N, C-alpha and C positions, 0 to 999 in steps of 0.2 A: 639267590638262585633265579629269581623271576626275571631280572634283566637279561641274564645270559640265555634263558629259554626264549624270551621274546625276540631278542636280536638274532638268535640262531634260527628261529622260524622265518624271520624276514630274510635272512641270508639264504636259507633253503629255497624260499620262493624266488629270490633273485637268480640264484644259480640254476634252478629248474627252468626259469624263463630263458636264461642264457643258453642252456642246453637245447631247449626247444627251438629257439631262433637259429642256433648254429646248425642243427640237424635238418630242420624242416624249411629253412629259408623263409621264415614268416615275416616278410617285410610289410605285409598288409596291416600289421599291428601298430605301426609307427604313425602317430598323429601328425608329427611335424613333416612327414613325407607322404602326404595324402595322395597326391597325384602319382599313381604308380607308373604312368607313362613317362614321367620325367626321371625315373630312377634308371641310371645307366648300368649299374652293376649290382643286381639284387643279391648275388652271392657274397660279394664284398661287403655290402651294407649289413647283411645279416651276420656275417662273421664279426664285423666291427661292433655291432650291437651286442653280440654274445660275449665278446671280450670285455666290453665296458660293464655289462651286467654281472659278469663273473667277478670283476674287480670290485664292483659295488657290494656284491655278496661277501667277498673276503673282508672288505672294510667293515661291514656290519658285524661279522664275526669278531674282528679285532676290537671294535667298539664295545661289543658285549663282554668280551674277556676283560678289557680295561675297566669297564663300569663295574663288573663283578669284583674286581680286585680292590677298587676304591670305594666300595659300598660302605655306608655309614661313617664316612670320613668327610672332612670339609672339602675334599677334592672330588666328590661324587659327581658333580654336574659338569666338571671340566671336559671329560670325553664327549659328553652329549652336546655341549656348546661348540666344541671344536668340530664335531661331526657334521653339523648343519652346513657350514661353508664348504666343507670337503665334498659333500653330496651335491651341492649346487655347482661346484667346480666340475665335478664329473659330468653333470648334465650339460654344462656349457661345452666341455671338451667333446662330448658325444655329438652335439649339434654342429659345432664348428667343423670338426674333422669328418663328420658325416656328409658334409656338403661336397666332398670330392667324389661321391657316388651319384651326384645329380648332374643331369645334362645341362 
């Protein structure tokens, strides 16, 4: 039950951050987009970040459920090992597609 709780808390944090970014247009939180003067569309960037963080939160929930299902089997680490490249891929997708909001 512990993996499901941990992954659910991480998912809740991601989805809460996604909701905050979506509602409050918090583009000042993005380290990769430090220069706020270069951001062409703050609303679009915050919506894109909200979508990506929401998807990451859903992925954490799915990983938690799958890890919980295969706990104490020889496949216990498979969802965790697969989740690492998926999360890095989501970061790369966010950064590459986020460049369309830069001048």
